[in-house]
C-alpha positions in Angstrom: -42.3 -186.5 -74.5 -44.0 -184.3 -72.0 -47.7 -185.0 -71.7 -50.5 -184.4 -69.3 -51.0 -187.5 -67.1 -54.2 -188.7 -68.8 -52.6 -188.5 -72.3 -49.5 -190.2 -71.1 -51.6 -193.0 -69.6 -53.6 -193.2 -72.8 -50.5 -193.6 -74.9 -49.0 -196.2 -72.6 -52.2 -198.3 -72.7 -51.9 -198.6 -76.5 -50.1 -202.0 -76.4 -50.6 -202.7 -80.1 -49.7 -200.4 -82.9 -52.7 -198.8 -84.5 -54.2 -200.9 -87.3 -53.7 -198.9 -90.5 -57.0 -198.6 -92.4 -55.5 -200.3 -95.5 -54.8 -203.4 -93.4 -58.4 -203.6 -92.5 -59.4 -203.2 -96.1 -57.0 -205.9 -97.1 -58.6 -208.3 -94.8 -62.1 -207.4 -96.1 -61.1 -208.1 -99.7 -59.1 -211.3 -99.0 -55.7 -212.2 -100.4 -56.0 -210.4 -103.7 -54.8 -206.8 -104.0 -56.8 -204.6 -106.2 -55.7 -201.4 -108.0 -57.4 -198.8 -110.1 -55.4 -196.2 -112.0 -58.7 -194.4 -113.0 -59.7 -194.0 -109.3 -56.2 -192.9 -108.4 -56.4 -190.1 -110.9 -59.9 -189.1 -109.8 -59.3 -189.2 -106.0 -55.8 -187.9 -105.8 -56.9 -185.1 -108.1 -59.5 -184.1 -105.5 -57.0 -184.1 -102.6 -57.5 -187.7 -101.3 -54.3 -189.2 -99.8 -53.3 -192.3 -101.7 -51.9 -195.5 -100.4 -49.5 -195.4 -103.3 -47.7 -192.4 -101.7 -46.8 -194.3 -98.5 -43.2 -195.4 -98.1 -43.3 -198.8 -99.7 -46.3 -198.0 -101.8 -49.7 -199.7 -102.0 -48.4 -203.2 -101.2 -51.8 -204.4 -100.1 -53.8 -202.7 -102.9 -55.0 -199.2 -103.5 -56.8 -197.2 -100.8 -57.5 -193.5 -100.5 -58.2 -191.4 -97.4 -60.0 -188.1 -96.9 -57.9 -186.6 -94.2 -60.1 -183.7 -93.2 -62.3 -186.4 -91.6 -59.5 -187.8 -89.4 -60.1 -187.2 -85.7 -57.3 -186.8 -83.1 -55.4 -190.0 -82.5 -56.1 -190.5 -78.8 -59.8 -190.8 -78.1 -61.8 -192.4 -75.3 -63.8 -194.3 -77.9 -60.8 -196.2 -79.5 -58.7 -195.8 -82.6 -60.3 -193.4 -85.1 -60.1 -193.8 -88.9 -60.8 -191.4 -91.7 -63.2 -191.8 -94.5 -61.7 -194.1 -97.0 -62.3 -195.7 -100.4 -60.7 -198.9 -101.8 -61.3 -201.1 -104.9 -62.6 -204.6 -104.7 -63.4 -207.3 -107.3 -66.9 -206.0 -107.9 -66.1 -202.2 -108.0 -65.4 -200.0 -105.0 -66.3 -199.6 -101.3 -66.4 -196.5 -99.2 -66.3 -196.3 -95.4 -67.1 -193.2 -93.5 -64.8 -192.0 -90.7 -65.5 -193.4 -87.3 -64.1 -192.6 -83.8 -63.3 -196.3 -82.9 -62.3 -198.0 -86.1 -65.6 -199.9 -86.4 -67.5 -200.1 -89.7 -71.2 -200.2 -89.0 -73.4 -201.1 -92.1 -74.6 -197.5 -92.3 -71.0 -196.3 -92.7 -70.2 -198.5 -95.8 -71.4 -198.2 -99.3 -70.6 -200.3 -102.4 -70.3 -199.0 -106.0 -70.3 -201.1 -109.2 -68.5 -198.5 -111.3 -66.2 -195.5 -110.9 -69.0 -193.3 -112.1 -71.2 -194.3 -109.2 -68.3 -193.6 -106.8 -67.7 -190.2 -108.4 -71.3 -189.2 -108.0 -71.0 -189.9 -104.2 -67.8 -188.1 -103.5 -69.4 -184.8 -102.4 -71.2 -186.7 -99.7 -68.1 -188.6 -98.6 -66.0 -185.5 -98.5 -68.5 -183.5 -96.5 -69.0 -186.1 -93.8 -67.6 -185.5 -90.3 -68.1 -187.6 -87.2 -70.7 -185.5 -85.3 -69.5 -183.6 -82.2 -70.5 -185.4 -79.1 -69.8 -188.8 -80.6 -66.1 -188.7 -79.6 -64.0 -187.4 -76.7 -60.3 -186.6 -76.7 -58.3 -188.3 -73.9 -56.8 -185.9 -71.5 -58.1 -182.8 -73.3 -55.6 -182.9 -76.1 -52.0 -181.6 -76.2 -50.8 -179.8 -73.0 -49.7 -176.2 -73.0 -46.0 -177.3 -73.0 -46.2 -179.8 -75.8 -44.7 -178.8 -79.1 -44.8 -180.3 -82.7 -41.2 -181.3 -82.3 -42.0 -183.4 -79.3 -44.8 -185.1 -81.1 -42.6 -185.8 -84.1 -39.9 -187.2 -81.9 -42.1 -189.1 -79.5 -44.9 -190.8 -81.6 -43.6 -193.8 -83.4 -46.8 -194.8 -85.2 -47.0 -192.5 -88.3 -50.8 -192.5 -88.6 -51.1 -191.4 -85.0 -48.5 -188.7 -85.5 -50.4 -187.4 -88.6 -53.7 -187.3 -86.7 -52.1 -185.4 -83.8 -50.3 -182.9 -86.1 -53.6 -182.2 -88.0 -55.3 -181.2 -84.8 -52.4 -179.6 -82.9 -53.3 -176.0 -81.7 -50.5 -174.2 -83.5 -49.3 -170.7 -82.5 -48.4 -168.1 -85.1 -44.7 -168.4 -84.4 -42.2 -170.0 -82.0 -41.8 -173.6 -81.0 -45.5 -174.4 -81.3 -45.9 -173.0 -84.8 -46.5 -175.0 -88.0 -43.1 -173.9 -89.2 -41.7 -176.6 -86.9 -43.5 -179.2 -88.9 -42.1 -177.7 -92.2 -38.6 -177.8 -90.7 -39.0 -181.4 -89.7 -39.9 -182.2 -93.3 -36.8 -180.4 -94.5 -34.6 -182.1 -91.9 -35.9 -185.6 -92.8 -37.6 -186.1 -89.4 -41.0 -186.2 -91.1 -41.8 -188.1 -94.2 -43.3 -186.4 -97.3 -46.3 -188.7 -97.0 -47.0 -187.6 -93.4 -46.5 -184.0 -94.3 -48.9 -184.2 -97.3 -51.4 -186.0 -95.1 -51.2 -183.3 -92.4 -51.7 -180.5 -95.0 -54.6 -182.4 -96.5 -56.2 -182.9 -93.1 -55.8 -179.2 -92.3 -57.4 -178.3 -95.6 -54.4 -176.4 -96.9 -53.6 -178.7 -99.8 -50.5 -180.8 -100.4 -47.5 -179.1 -102.0 -45.9 -180.7 -105.0 
């Protein structure tokens, strides 16, 4: 798809597919997959995107993502991840969004109960990676790029979601959000991706 040279170079340099956050979480909690119906009800009810809604479901255990914290996909710092929560044997763990996929000790918190997690949700949902701590490669989408080109050209779904969240949409025409809605209807965009984009843009996921 058409890109400015810096963005095209940035994409070509990504030799490995982006590590999905739930895969990192699975490594942290070992071989056992943990699930929590109570946390699913709480977090999904507040607009968190659930691993259970991914195509194939939560095959490596539950995880939930706060998509408004997701940065654009292609950053100078690395591979950004959104704020997430996942269950472990001893309760739950939250990890704040970072621009490079790292999890410094200050970004992680453990909870022994669902009640403790619930009491911290306002803090988790309000957190954003501070401006000045991340830089978009190539300045972001070029003036000739369209949502259709992103949808057709980005194979890694999580990167596509991040780019569609931050795309500078026009009110109408080939750069409008209507093109994303059309891609959903045409089957070129999964319902999971669409719901994630809506959540990231703060417009809510349609049932």
